[in-house]
mmCIF file as Biopython writes it, N, C-alpha, C and O atoms, coordinates in Angstrom:
data_model
#
loop_
_atom_site.group_PDB
_atom_site.id
_atom_site.type_symbol
_atom_site.label_atom_id
_atom_site.label_alt_id
_atom_site.label_comp_id
_atom_site.label_asym_id
_atom_site.label_entity_id
_atom_site.label_seq_id
_atom_site.pdbx_PDB_ins_code
_atom_site.Cartn_x
_atom_site.Cartn_y
_atom_site.Cartn_z
_atom_site.occupancy
_atom_site.B_iso_or_equiv
_atom_site.auth_seq_id
_atom_site.auth_asym_id
_atom_site.pdbx_PDB_model_num
ATOM 1   N N  . MET A ? 1  ? -18.553 -7.774  8.624   1.0 0.0 1  A 1 
ATOM 2   C CA . MET A ? 1  ? -18.795 -8.895  7.748   1.0 0.0 1  A 1 
ATOM 3   C C  . MET A ? 1  ? -20.218 -8.895  7.199   1.0 0.0 1  A 1 
ATOM 4   O O  . MET A ? 1  ? -20.540 -9.663  6.292   1.0 0.0 1  A 1 
ATOM 5   N N  . GLY A ? 2  ? -21.058 -8.039  7.746   1.0 0.0 2  A 1 
ATOM 6   C CA . GLY A ? 2  ? -22.418 -7.924  7.228   1.0 0.0 2  A 1 
ATOM 7   C C  . GLY A ? 2  ? -22.439 -7.434  5.795   1.0 0.0 2  A 1 
ATOM 8   O O  . GLY A ? 2  ? -23.311 -7.816  5.015   1.0 0.0 2  A 1 
ATOM 9   N N  . GLU A ? 3  ? -21.476 -6.584  5.445   1.0 0.0 3  A 1 
ATOM 10  C CA . GLU A ? 3  ? -21.373 -6.088  4.072   1.0 0.0 3  A 1 
ATOM 11  C C  . GLU A ? 3  ? -21.115 -7.242  3.107   1.0 0.0 3  A 1 
ATOM 12  O O  . GLU A ? 3  ? -21.658 -7.279  2.003   1.0 0.0 3  A 1 
ATOM 13  N N  . PHE A ? 4  ? -20.277 -8.182  3.543   1.0 0.0 4  A 1 
ATOM 14  C CA . PHE A ? 4  ? -19.967 -9.343  2.705   1.0 0.0 4  A 1 
ATOM 15  C C  . PHE A ? 4  ? -21.235 -10.150 2.431   1.0 0.0 4  A 1 
ATOM 16  O O  . PHE A ? 4  ? -21.502 -10.523 1.289   1.0 0.0 4  A 1 
ATOM 17  N N  . VAL A ? 5  ? -22.007 -10.417 3.470   1.0 0.0 5  A 1 
ATOM 18  C CA . VAL A ? 5  ? -23.232 -11.200 3.326   1.0 0.0 5  A 1 
ATOM 19  C C  . VAL A ? 5  ? -24.207 -10.490 2.398   1.0 0.0 5  A 1 
ATOM 20  O O  . VAL A ? 5  ? -24.827 -11.127 1.547   1.0 0.0 5  A 1 
ATOM 21  N N  . ASP A ? 6  ? -24.349 -9.171  2.554   1.0 0.0 6  A 1 
ATOM 22  C CA . ASP A ? 6  ? -25.254 -8.401  1.689   1.0 0.0 6  A 1 
ATOM 23  C C  . ASP A ? 6  ? -24.777 -8.403  0.241   1.0 0.0 6  A 1 
ATOM 24  O O  . ASP A ? 6  ? -25.586 -8.549  -0.675  1.0 0.0 6  A 1 
ATOM 25  N N  . ALA A ? 7  ? -23.477 -8.244  0.025   1.0 0.0 7  A 1 
ATOM 26  C CA . ALA A ? 7  ? -22.937 -8.150  -1.321  1.0 0.0 7  A 1 
ATOM 27  C C  . ALA A ? 7  ? -22.967 -9.490  -2.061  1.0 0.0 7  A 1 
ATOM 28  O O  . ALA A ? 7  ? -23.092 -9.512  -3.285  1.0 0.0 7  A 1 
ATOM 29  N N  . MET A ? 8  ? -22.855 -10.586 -1.347  1.0 0.0 8  A 1 
ATOM 30  C CA . MET A ? 8  ? -22.797 -11.891 -1.994  1.0 0.0 8  A 1 
ATOM 31  C C  . MET A ? 8  ? -24.147 -12.345 -2.527  1.0 0.0 8  A 1 
ATOM 32  O O  . MET A ? 8  ? -24.200 -13.051 -3.534  1.0 0.0 8  A 1 
ATOM 33  N N  . GLY A ? 9  ? -25.216 -11.966 -1.892  1.0 0.0 9  A 1 
ATOM 34  C CA . GLY A ? 9  ? -26.548 -12.294 -2.393  1.0 0.0 9  A 1 
ATOM 35  C C  . GLY A ? 9  ? -26.727 -13.775 -2.671  1.0 0.0 9  A 1 
ATOM 36  O O  . GLY A ? 9  ? -26.705 -14.586 -1.745  1.0 0.0 9  A 1 
ATOM 37  N N  . ALA A ? 10 ? -26.905 -14.140 -3.946  1.0 0.0 10 A 1 
ATOM 38  C CA . ALA A ? 10 ? -27.179 -15.524 -4.338  1.0 0.0 10 A 1 
ATOM 39  C C  . ALA A ? 10 ? -25.978 -16.441 -4.125  1.0 0.0 10 A 1 
ATOM 40  O O  . ALA A ? 10 ? -26.155 -17.647 -3.951  1.0 0.0 10 A 1 
ATOM 41  N N  . ARG A ? 11 ? -24.777 -15.906 -4.135  1.0 0.0 11 A 1 
ATOM 42  C CA . ARG A ? 11 ? -23.583 -16.753 -3.959  1.0 0.0 11 A 1 
ATOM 43  C C  . ARG A ? 11 ? -23.352 -17.131 -2.503  1.0 0.0 11 A 1 
ATOM 44  O O  . ARG A ? 11 ? -22.480 -17.949 -2.209  1.0 0.0 11 A 1 
ATOM 45  N N  . MET A ? 12 ? -24.118 -16.550 -1.591  1.0 0.0 12 A 1 
ATOM 46  C CA . MET A ? 12 ? -23.937 -16.856 -0.177  1.0 0.0 12 A 1 
ATOM 47  C C  . MET A ? 12 ? -24.219 -18.328 0.099   1.0 0.0 12 A 1 
ATOM 48  O O  . MET A ? 12 ? -23.572 -18.919 0.964   1.0 0.0 12 A 1 
ATOM 49  N N  . SER A ? 13 ? -25.160 -18.931 -0.607  1.0 0.0 13 A 1 
ATOM 50  C CA . SER A ? 13 ? -25.433 -20.353 -0.401  1.0 0.0 13 A 1 
ATOM 51  C C  . SER A ? 13 ? -24.226 -21.197 -0.808  1.0 0.0 13 A 1 
ATOM 52  O O  . SER A ? 13 ? -23.939 -22.213 -0.175  1.0 0.0 13 A 1 
ATOM 53  N N  . GLU A ? 14 ? -23.522 -20.783 -1.855  1.0 0.0 14 A 1 
ATOM 54  C CA . GLU A ? 14 ? -22.306 -21.481 -2.278  1.0 0.0 14 A 1 
ATOM 55  C C  . GLU A ? 14 ? -21.242 -21.381 -1.185  1.0 0.0 14 A 1 
ATOM 56  O O  . GLU A ? 14 ? -20.556 -22.360 -0.889  1.0 0.0 14 A 1 
ATOM 57  N N  . TYR A ? 15 ? -21.107 -20.205 -0.592  1.0 0.0 15 A 1 
ATOM 58  C CA . TYR A ? 15 ? -20.151 -20.002 0.511   1.0 0.0 15 A 1 
ATOM 59  C C  . TYR A ? 15 ? -20.500 -20.910 1.686   1.0 0.0 15 A 1 
ATOM 60  O O  . TYR A ? 15 ? -19.623 -21.556 2.259   1.0 0.0 15 A 1 
ATOM 61  N N  . GLU A ? 16 ? -21.782 -20.957 2.042   1.0 0.0 16 A 1 
ATOM 62  C CA . GLU A ? 16 ? -22.205 -21.769 3.183   1.0 0.0 16 A 1 
ATOM 63  C C  . GLU A ? 16 ? -21.989 -23.255 2.927   1.0 0.0 16 A 1 
ATOM 64  O O  . GLU A ? 16 ? -21.701 -24.000 3.863   1.0 0.0 16 A 1 
ATOM 65  N N  . ASN A ? 17 ? -22.122 -23.700 1.685   1.0 0.0 17 A 1 
ATOM 66  C CA . ASN A ? 17 ? -21.848 -25.104 1.368   1.0 0.0 17 A 1 
ATOM 67  C C  . ASN A ? 17 ? -20.380 -25.446 1.581   1.0 0.0 17 A 1 
ATOM 68  O O  . ASN A ? 17 ? -20.054 -26.552 2.014   1.0 0.0 17 A 1 
ATOM 69  N N  . LEU A ? 18 ? -19.489 -24.499 1.277   1.0 0.0 18 A 1 
ATOM 70  C CA . LEU A ? 18 ? -18.058 -24.741 1.428   1.0 0.0 18 A 1 
ATOM 71  C C  . LEU A ? 18 ? -17.571 -24.567 2.863   1.0 0.0 18 A 1 
ATOM 72  O O  . LEU A ? 18 ? -16.789 -25.383 3.350   1.0 0.0 18 A 1 
ATOM 73  N N  . TYR A ? 19 ? -18.021 -23.520 3.543   1.0 0.0 19 A 1 
ATOM 74  C CA . TYR A ? 19 ? -17.431 -23.139 4.830   1.0 0.0 19 A 1 
ATOM 75  C C  . TYR A ? 19 ? -18.399 -23.152 6.008   1.0 0.0 19 A 1 
ATOM 76  O O  . TYR A ? 19 ? -17.979 -22.923 7.142   1.0 0.0 19 A 1 
ATOM 77  N N  . GLY A ? 20 ? -19.661 -23.408 5.774   1.0 0.0 20 A 1 
ATOM 78  C CA . GLY A ? 20 ? -20.625 -23.368 6.861   1.0 0.0 20 A 1 
ATOM 79  C C  . GLY A ? 20 ? -21.191 -21.963 7.029   1.0 0.0 20 A 1 
ATOM 80  O O  . GLY A ? 20 ? -20.914 -21.068 6.230   1.0 0.0 20 A 1 
ATOM 81  N N  . SER A ? 21 ? -21.980 -21.786 8.070   1.0 0.0 21 A 1 
ATOM 82  C CA . SER A ? 21 ? -22.674 -20.507 8.243   1.0 0.0 21 A 1 
ATOM 83  C C  . SER A ? 21 ? -21.809 -19.430 8.891   1.0 0.0 21 A 1 
ATOM 84  O O  . SER A ? 21 ? -22.169 -18.253 8.851   1.0 0.0 21 A 1 
ATOM 85  N N  . ARG A ? 22 ? -20.664 -19.807 9.493   1.0 0.0 22 A 1 
ATOM 86  C CA . ARG A ? 22 ? -19.796 -18.802 10.120  1.0 0.0 22 A 1 
ATOM 87  C C  . ARG A ? 22 ? -19.012 -18.047 9.062   1.0 0.0 22 A 1 
ATOM 88  O O  . ARG A ? 22 ? -18.433 -18.651 8.159   1.0 0.0 22 A 1 
ATOM 89  N N  . VAL A ? 23 ? -18.994 -16.740 9.174   1.0 0.0 23 A 1 
ATOM 90  C CA . VAL A ? 23 ? -18.267 -15.890 8.230   1.0 0.0 23 A 1 
ATOM 91  C C  . VAL A ? 23 ? -16.954 -15.482 8.894   1.0 0.0 23 A 1 
ATOM 92  O O  . VAL A ? 23 ? -16.917 -14.575 9.725   1.0 0.0 23 A 1 
ATOM 93  N N  . LEU A ? 24 ? -15.873 -16.174 8.508   1.0 0.0 24 A 1 
ATOM 94  C CA . LEU A ? 24 ? -14.552 -15.885 9.044   1.0 0.0 24 A 1 
ATOM 95  C C  . LEU A ? 24 ? -13.704 -15.216 7.970   1.0 0.0 24 A 1 
ATOM 96  O O  . LEU A ? 24 ? -13.853 -15.498 6.781   1.0 0.0 24 A 1 
ATOM 97  N N  . ARG A ? 25 ? -12.819 -14.334 8.399   1.0 0.0 25 A 1 
ATOM 98  C CA . ARG A ? 25 ? -11.996 -13.565 7.470   1.0 0.0 25 A 1 
ATOM 99  C C  . ARG A ? 25 ? -11.198 -14.468 6.536   1.0 0.0 25 A 1 
ATOM 100 O O  . ARG A ? 25 ? -11.152 -14.217 5.331   1.0 0.0 25 A 1 
ATOM 101 N N  . LYS A ? 26 ? -10.564 -15.521 7.072   1.0 0.0 26 A 1 
ATOM 102 C CA . LYS A ? 26 ? -9.744  -16.394 6.227   1.0 0.0 26 A 1 
ATOM 103 C C  . LYS A ? 26 ? -10.598 -17.125 5.195   1.0 0.0 26 A 1 
ATOM 104 O O  . LYS A ? 26 ? -10.147 -17.353 4.072   1.0 0.0 26 A 1 
ATOM 105 N N  . ASN A ? 27 ? -11.830 -17.497 5.564   1.0 0.0 27 A 1 
ATOM 106 C CA . ASN A ? 27 ? -12.719 -18.170 4.620   1.0 0.0 27 A 1 
ATOM 107 C C  . ASN A ? 27 ? -13.227 -17.209 3.557   1.0 0.0 27 A 1 
ATOM 108 O O  . ASN A ? 27 ? -13.341 -17.577 2.388   1.0 0.0 27 A 1 
ATOM 109 N N  . VAL A ? 28 ? -13.531 -15.986 3.955   1.0 0.0 28 A 1 
ATOM 110 C CA . VAL A ? 28 ? -14.010 -14.971 3.012   1.0 0.0 28 A 1 
ATOM 111 C C  . VAL A ? 28 ? -12.930 -14.693 1.982   1.0 0.0 28 A 1 
ATOM 112 O O  . VAL A ? 28 ? -13.213 -14.607 0.787   1.0 0.0 28 A 1 
ATOM 113 N N  . ARG A ? 29 ? -11.698 -14.552 2.439   1.0 0.0 29 A 1 
ATOM 114 C CA . ARG A ? 29 ? -10.581 -14.279 1.528   1.0 0.0 29 A 1 
ATOM 115 C C  . ARG A ? 29 ? -10.408 -15.413 0.518   1.0 0.0 29 A 1 
ATOM 116 O O  . ARG A ? 29 ? -10.264 -15.162 -0.678  1.0 0.0 29 A 1 
ATOM 117 N N  . ALA A ? 30 ? -10.420 -16.649 0.993   1.0 0.0 30 A 1 
ATOM 118 C CA . ALA A ? 30 ? -10.266 -17.801 0.103   1.0 0.0 30 A 1 
ATOM 119 C C  . ALA A ? 30 ? -11.432 -17.887 -0.883  1.0 0.0 30 A 1 
ATOM 120 O O  . ALA A ? 30 ? -11.225 -18.172 -2.063  1.0 0.0 30 A 1 
ATOM 121 N N  . PHE A ? 31 ? -12.639 -17.645 -0.415  1.0 0.0 31 A 1 
ATOM 122 C CA . PHE A ? 31 ? -13.809 -17.724 -1.282  1.0 0.0 31 A 1 
ATOM 123 C C  . PHE A ? 31 ? -13.774 -16.643 -2.350  1.0 0.0 31 A 1 
ATOM 124 O O  . PHE A ? 31 ? -14.047 -16.921 -3.517  1.0 0.0 31 A 1 
ATOM 125 N N  . LEU A ? 32 ? -13.440 -15.407 -1.968  1.0 0.0 32 A 1 
ATOM 126 C CA . LEU A ? 32 ? -13.382 -14.315 -2.938  1.0 0.0 32 A 1 
ATOM 127 C C  . LEU A ? 32 ? -12.273 -14.537 -3.954  1.0 0.0 32 A 1 
ATOM 128 O O  . LEU A ? 32 ? -12.419 -14.168 -5.119  1.0 0.0 32 A 1 
ATOM 129 N N  . ARG A ? 33 ? -11.173 -15.131 -3.529  1.0 0.0 33 A 1 
ATOM 130 C CA . ARG A ? 33 ? -10.099 -15.452 -4.469  1.0 0.0 33 A 1 
ATOM 131 C C  . ARG A ? 33 ? -10.599 -16.463 -5.498  1.0 0.0 33 A 1 
ATOM 132 O O  . ARG A ? 33 ? -10.301 -16.338 -6.686  1.0 0.0 33 A 1 
ATOM 133 N N  . LYS A ? 34 ? -11.352 -17.459 -5.050  1.0 0.0 34 A 1 
ATOM 134 C CA . LYS A ? 34 ? -11.921 -18.468 -5.949  1.0 0.0 34 A 1 
ATOM 135 C C  . LYS A ? 34 ? -12.915 -17.824 -6.919  1.0 0.0 34 A 1 
ATOM 136 O O  . LYS A ? 34 ? -12.890 -18.109 -8.116  1.0 0.0 34 A 1 
ATOM 137 N N  . VAL A ? 35 ? -13.783 -16.963 -6.404  1.0 0.0 35 A 1 
ATOM 138 C CA . VAL A ? 35 ? -14.769 -16.282 -7.245  1.0 0.0 35 A 1 
ATOM 139 C C  . VAL A ? 35 ? -14.067 -15.410 -8.277  1.0 0.0 35 A 1 
ATOM 140 O O  . VAL A ? 35 ? -14.457 -15.394 -9.444  1.0 0.0 35 A 1 
ATOM 141 N N  . HIS A ? 36 ? -13.037 -14.687 -7.856  1.0 0.0 36 A 1 
ATOM 142 C CA . HIS A ? 36 ? -12.299 -13.814 -8.766  1.0 0.0 36 A 1 
ATOM 143 C C  . HIS A ? 36 ? -11.604 -14.626 -9.857  1.0 0.0 36 A 1 
ATOM 144 O O  . HIS A ? 36 ? -11.620 -14.230 -11.023 1.0 0.0 36 A 1 
ATOM 145 N N  . THR A ? 37 ? -10.998 -15.754 -9.497  1.0 0.0 37 A 1 
ATOM 146 C CA . THR A ? 37 ? -10.320 -16.602 -10.470 1.0 0.0 37 A 1 
ATOM 147 C C  . THR A ? 37 ? -11.312 -17.124 -11.506 1.0 0.0 37 A 1 
ATOM 148 O O  . THR A ? 37 ? -11.015 -17.126 -12.701 1.0 0.0 37 A 1 
ATOM 149 N N  . GLU A ? 38 ? -12.478 -17.563 -11.061 1.0 0.0 38 A 1 
ATOM 150 C CA . GLU A ? 38 ? -13.511 -18.039 -11.980 1.0 0.0 38 A 1 
ATOM 151 C C  . GLU A ? 38 ? -13.961 -16.922 -12.914 1.0 0.0 38 A 1 
ATOM 152 O O  . GLU A ? 38 ? -14.165 -17.146 -14.107 1.0 0.0 38 A 1 
ATOM 153 N N  . TRP A ? 39 ? -14.113 -15.726 -12.371 1.0 0.0 39 A 1 
ATOM 154 C CA . TRP A ? 39 ? -14.557 -14.582 -13.177 1.0 0.0 39 A 1 
ATOM 155 C C  . TRP A ? 39 ? -13.518 -14.236 -14.239 1.0 0.0 39 A 1 
ATOM 156 O O  . TRP A ? 39 ? -13.864 -13.966 -15.389 1.0 0.0 39 A 1 
ATOM 157 N N  . ARG A ? 40 ? -12.231 -14.245 -13.846 1.0 0.0 40 A 1 
ATOM 158 C CA . ARG A ? 40 ? -11.159 -13.889 -14.780 1.0 0.0 40 A 1 
ATOM 159 C C  . ARG A ? 40 ? -11.058 -14.881 -15.936 1.0 0.0 40 A 1 
ATOM 160 O O  . ARG A ? 40 ? -10.706 -14.496 -17.051 1.0 0.0 40 A 1 
ATOM 161 N N  . GLU A ? 41 ? -11.364 -16.152 -15.681 1.0 0.0 41 A 1 
ATOM 162 C CA . GLU A ? 41 ? -11.299 -17.157 -16.736 1.0 0.0 41 A 1 
ATOM 163 C C  . GLU A ? 41 ? -12.316 -16.871 -17.837 1.0 0.0 41 A 1 
ATOM 164 O O  . GLU A ? 41 ? -12.032 -17.076 -19.017 1.0 0.0 41 A 1 
ATOM 165 N N  . SER A ? 42 ? -13.490 -16.403 -17.456 1.0 0.0 42 A 1 
ATOM 166 C CA . SER A ? 42 ? -14.520 -16.133 -18.466 1.0 0.0 42 A 1 
ATOM 167 C C  . SER A ? 42 ? -14.489 -14.688 -18.966 1.0 0.0 42 A 1 
ATOM 168 O O  . SER A ? 42 ? -15.181 -14.365 -19.932 1.0 0.0 42 A 1 
ATOM 169 N N  . ASN A ? 43 ? -13.709 -13.817 -18.336 1.0 0.0 43 A 1 
ATOM 170 C CA . ASN A ? 43 ? -13.616 -12.409 -18.729 1.0 0.0 43 A 1 
ATOM 171 C C  . ASN A ? 43 ? -12.151 -12.015 -18.911 1.0 0.0 43 A 1 
ATOM 172 O O  . ASN A ? 43 ? -11.645 -11.120 -18.234 1.0 0.0 43 A 1 
ATOM 173 N N  . ALA A ? 44 ? -11.494 -12.691 -19.823 1.0 0.0 44 A 1 
ATOM 174 C CA . ALA A ? 44 ? -10.074 -12.421 -20.061 1.0 0.0 44 A 1 
ATOM 175 C C  . ALA A ? 44 ? -9.889  -11.002 -20.586 1.0 0.0 44 A 1 
ATOM 176 O O  . ALA A ? 44 ? -10.752 -10.495 -21.303 1.0 0.0 44 A 1 
ATOM 177 N N  . PRO A ? 45 ? -8.769  -10.349 -20.239 1.0 0.0 45 A 1 
ATOM 178 C CA . PRO A ? 45 ? -8.524  -8.995  -20.742 1.0 0.0 45 A 1 
ATOM 179 C C  . PRO A ? 45 ? -8.329  -9.011  -22.255 1.0 0.0 45 A 1 
ATOM 180 O O  . PRO A ? 45 ? -7.815  -9.977  -22.819 1.0 0.0 45 A 1 
ATOM 181 N N  . LEU A ? 46 ? -8.742  -7.943  -22.890 1.0 0.0 46 A 1 
ATOM 182 C CA . LEU A ? 46 ? -8.595  -7.840  -24.330 1.0 0.0 46 A 1 
ATOM 183 C C  . LEU A ? 46 ? -7.160  -7.471  -24.677 1.0 0.0 46 A 1 
ATOM 184 O O  . LEU A ? 46 ? -6.592  -6.540  -24.105 1.0 0.0 46 A 1 
ATOM 185 N N  . ARG A ? 47 ? -6.590  -8.195  -25.604 1.0 0.0 47 A 1 
ATOM 186 C CA . ARG A ? 47 ? -5.245  -7.890  -26.076 1.0 0.0 47 A 1 
ATOM 187 C C  . ARG A ? 47 ? -5.375  -7.196  -27.422 1.0 0.0 47 A 1 
ATOM 188 O O  . ARG A ? 47 ? -5.948  -7.750  -28.360 1.0 0.0 47 A 1 
ATOM 189 N N  . VAL A ? 48 ? -4.850  -5.999  -27.514 1.0 0.0 48 A 1 
ATOM 190 C CA . VAL A ? 48 ? -4.932  -5.221  -28.747 1.0 0.0 48 A 1 
ATOM 191 C C  . VAL A ? 48 ? -3.539  -5.133  -29.347 1.0 0.0 48 A 1 
ATOM 192 O O  . VAL A ? 48 ? -2.560  -4.890  -28.641 1.0 0.0 48 A 1 
ATOM 193 N N  . ASP A ? 49 ? -3.462  -5.332  -30.649 1.0 0.0 49 A 1 
ATOM 194 C CA . ASP A ? 49 ? -2.192  -5.226  -31.349 1.0 0.0 49 A 1 
ATOM 195 C C  . ASP A ? 49 ? -1.643  -3.816  -31.174 1.0 0.0 49 A 1 
ATOM 196 O O  . ASP A ? 49 ? -2.398  -2.844  -31.206 1.0 0.0 49 A 1 
ATOM 197 N N  . GLU A ? 50 ? -0.346  -3.706  -30.990 1.0 0.0 50 A 1 
ATOM 198 C CA . GLU A ? 50 ? 0.287   -2.412  -30.737 1.0 0.0 50 A 1 
ATOM 199 C C  . GLU A ? 50 ? 0.091   -1.439  -31.890 1.0 0.0 50 A 1 
ATOM 200 O O  . GLU A ? 50 ? 0.051   -0.228  -31.674 1.0 0.0 50 A 1 
ATOM 201 N N  . SER A ? 51 ? -0.031  -1.947  -33.109 1.0 0.0 51 A 1 
ATOM 202 C CA . SER A ? 51 ? -0.198  -1.071  -34.264 1.0 0.0 51 A 1 
ATOM 203 C C  . SER A ? 51 ? -1.580  -0.434  -34.301 1.0 0.0 51 A 1 
ATOM 204 O O  . SER A ? 51 ? -1.789  0.536   -35.030 1.0 0.0 51 A 1 
ATOM 205 N N  . VAL A ? 52 ? -2.524  -0.959  -33.532 1.0 0.0 52 A 1 
ATOM 206 C CA . VAL A ? 52 ? -3.889  -0.453  -33.527 1.0 0.0 52 A 1 
ATOM 207 C C  . VAL A ? 52 ? -4.102  0.578   -32.413 1.0 0.0 52 A 1 
ATOM 208 O O  . VAL A ? 52 ? -5.055  1.356   -32.460 1.0 0.0 52 A 1 
ATOM 209 N N  . ARG A ? 53 ? -3.234  0.580   -31.436 1.0 0.0 53 A 1 
ATOM 210 C CA . ARG A ? 53 ? -3.391  1.470   -30.282 1.0 0.0 53 A 1 
ATOM 211 C C  . ARG A ? 53 ? -3.254  2.925   -30.678 1.0 0.0 53 A 1 
ATOM 212 O O  . ARG A ? 53 ? -2.451  3.275   -31.543 1.0 0.0 53 A 1 
ATOM 213 N N  . THR A ? 54 ? -4.041  3.764   -30.040 1.0 0.0 54 A 1 
ATOM 214 C CA . THR A ? 54 ? -3.926  5.206   -30.254 1.0 0.0 54 A 1 
ATOM 215 C C  . THR A ? 54 ? -3.923  5.893   -28.901 1.0 0.0 54 A 1 
ATOM 216 O O  . THR A ? 54 ? -4.539  5.418   -27.947 1.0 0.0 54 A 1 
ATOM 217 N N  . ILE A ? 55 ? -3.233  6.998   -28.830 1.0 0.0 55 A 1 
ATOM 218 C CA . ILE A ? 55 ? -3.225  7.799   -27.614 1.0 0.0 55 A 1 
ATOM 219 C C  . ILE A ? 55 ? -4.327  8.832   -27.747 1.0 0.0 55 A 1 
ATOM 220 O O  . ILE A ? 55 ? -4.353  9.616   -28.696 1.0 0.0 55 A 1 
ATOM 221 N N  . GLU A ? 56 ? -5.227  8.822   -26.794 1.0 0.0 56 A 1 
ATOM 222 C CA . GLU A ? 56 ? -6.346  9.760   -26.850 1.0 0.0 56 A 1 
ATOM 223 C C  . GLU A ? 56 ? -5.994  10.993  -26.023 1.0 0.0 56 A 1 
ATOM 224 O O  . GLU A ? 56 ? -6.148  11.002  -24.801 1.0 0.0 56 A 1 
ATOM 225 N N  . SER A ? 57 ? -5.528  12.017  -26.695 1.0 0.0 57 A 1 
ATOM 226 C CA . SER A ? 57 ? -5.192  13.265  -26.021 1.0 0.0 57 A 1 
ATOM 227 C C  . SER A ? 57 ? -5.432  14.413  -26.999 1.0 0.0 57 A 1 
ATOM 228 O O  . SER A ? 57 ? -5.729  14.198  -28.174 1.0 0.0 57 A 1 
ATOM 229 N N  . PHE A ? 58 ? -5.300  15.614  -26.497 1.0 0.0 58 A 1 
ATOM 230 C CA . PHE A ? 58 ? -5.456  16.786  -27.337 1.0 0.0 58 A 1 
ATOM 231 C C  . PHE A ? 58 ? -4.287  16.877  -28.311 1.0 0.0 58 A 1 
ATOM 232 O O  . PHE A ? 58 ? -3.191  16.414  -27.996 1.0 0.0 58 A 1 
ATOM 233 N N  . PRO A ? 59 ? -4.495  17.462  -29.484 1.0 0.0 59 A 1 
ATOM 234 C CA . PRO A ? 59 ? -3.368  17.680  -30.404 1.0 0.0 59 A 1 
ATOM 235 C C  . PRO A ? 59 ? -2.312  18.567  -29.726 1.0 0.0 59 A 1 
ATOM 236 O O  . PRO A ? 59 ? -2.644  19.512  -29.010 1.0 0.0 59 A 1 
ATOM 237 N N  . TRP A ? 60 ? -1.059  18.248  -29.962 1.0 0.0 60 A 1 
ATOM 238 C CA . TRP A ? 60 ? 0.032   18.957  -29.297 1.0 0.0 60 A 1 
ATOM 239 C C  . TRP A ? 60 ? 0.025   20.451  -29.595 1.0 0.0 60 A 1 
ATOM 240 O O  . TRP A ? 60 ? 0.394   21.247  -28.731 1.0 0.0 60 A 1 
ATOM 241 N N  . ASN A ? 61 ? -0.384  20.849  -30.789 1.0 0.0 61 A 1 
ATOM 242 C CA . ASN A ? 61 ? -0.358  22.276  -31.110 1.0 0.0 61 A 1 
ATOM 243 C C  . ASN A ? 61 ? -1.361  23.059  -30.256 1.0 0.0 61 A 1 
ATOM 244 O O  . ASN A ? 61 ? -1.211  24.270  -30.099 1.0 0.0 61 A 1 
ATOM 245 N N  . LEU A ? 62 ? -2.360  22.405  -29.712 1.0 0.0 62 A 1 
ATOM 246 C CA . LEU A ? 62 ? -3.313  23.085  -28.838 1.0 0.0 62 A 1 
ATOM 247 C C  . LEU A ? 62 ? -2.792  23.212  -27.405 1.0 0.0 62 A 1 
ATOM 248 O O  . LEU A ? 62 ? -3.347  23.971  -26.610 1.0 0.0 62 A 1 
ATOM 249 N N  . LEU A ? 63 ? -1.737  22.479  -27.074 1.0 0.0 63 A 1 
ATOM 250 C CA . LEU A ? 63 ? -1.197  22.502  -25.725 1.0 0.0 63 A 1 
ATOM 251 C C  . LEU A ? 63 ? -0.156  23.604  -25.524 1.0 0.0 63 A 1 
ATOM 252 O O  . LEU A ? 63 ? 0.208   23.919  -24.391 1.0 0.0 63 A 1 
ATOM 253 N N  . ARG A ? 64 ? 0.323   24.193  -26.634 1.0 0.0 64 A 1 
ATOM 254 C CA . ARG A ? 64 ? 1.327   25.263  -26.527 1.0 0.0 64 A 1 
ATOM 255 C C  . ARG A ? 64 ? 0.705   26.547  -25.999 1.0 0.0 64 A 1 
ATOM 256 O O  . ARG A ? 64 ? -0.500  26.768  -26.118 1.0 0.0 64 A 1 
ATOM 257 N N  . ASN A ? 65 ? 1.533   27.368  -25.426 1.0 0.0 65 A 1 
ATOM 258 C CA . ASN A ? 65 ? 1.109   28.693  -24.985 1.0 0.0 65 A 1 
ATOM 259 C C  . ASN A ? 65 ? 0.762   29.519  -26.227 1.0 0.0 65 A 1 
ATOM 260 O O  . ASN A ? 65 ? 1.601   29.655  -27.117 1.0 0.0 65 A 1 
ATOM 261 N N  . PRO A ? 66 ? -0.441  30.069  -26.309 1.0 0.0 66 A 1 
ATOM 262 C CA . PRO A ? 66 ? -0.830  30.802  -27.517 1.0 0.0 66 A 1 
ATOM 263 C C  . PRO A ? 66 ? -0.014  32.068  -27.746 1.0 0.0 66 A 1 
ATOM 264 O O  . PRO A ? 66 ? -0.015  32.591  -28.860 1.0 0.0 66 A 1 
ATOM 265 N N  . GLY A ? 67 ? 0.683   32.578  -26.736 1.0 0.0 67 A 1 
ATOM 266 C CA . GLY A ? 67 ? 1.499   33.774  -26.896 1.0 0.0 67 A 1 
ATOM 267 C C  . GLY A ? 67 ? 2.816   33.511  -27.580 1.0 0.0 67 A 1 
ATOM 268 O O  . GLY A ? 67 ? 3.493   34.450  -27.998 1.0 0.0 67 A 1 
ATOM 269 N N  . ILE A ? 68 ? 3.199   32.238  -27.707 1.0 0.0 68 A 1 
ATOM 270 C CA . ILE A ? 68 ? 4.471   31.898  -28.316 1.0 0.0 68 A 1 
ATOM 271 C C  . ILE A ? 68 ? 4.203   31.435  -29.751 1.0 0.0 68 A 1 
ATOM 272 O O  . ILE A ? 68 ? 3.458   30.483  -29.982 1.0 0.0 68 A 1 
ATOM 273 N N  . SER A ? 69 ? 4.823   32.124  -30.702 1.0 0.0 69 A 1 
ATOM 274 C CA . SER A ? 69 ? 4.638   31.709  -32.097 1.0 0.0 69 A 1 
ATOM 275 C C  . SER A ? 69 ? 5.840   30.904  -32.560 1.0 0.0 69 A 1 
ATOM 276 O O  . SER A ? 69 ? 6.948   31.072  -32.050 1.0 0.0 69 A 1 
ATOM 277 N N  . THR A ? 70 ? 5.613   30.032  -33.525 1.0 0.0 70 A 1 
ATOM 278 C CA . THR A ? 70 ? 6.735   29.230  -34.035 1.0 0.0 70 A 1 
ATOM 279 C C  . THR A ? 70 ? 7.095   29.611  -35.437 1.0 0.0 70 A 1 
ATOM 280 O O  . THR A ? 70 ? 8.016   29.034  -36.016 1.0 0.0 70 A 1 
#
């Protein structure tokens, strides 16, 4: 649980206000779920229109065996 305390840094005071100074697994899980939910609200995934999407790969003609001619 020392990793949790180190990683939380400034948010550790927020954790201690909610759950006290004891770091318990069930409290850590609930707190991280709350932090993640708050983060997702302000960092929503980007939705791109399907017509704008492109597949980034090599051209198919470069993927063929060079010994085979068409």
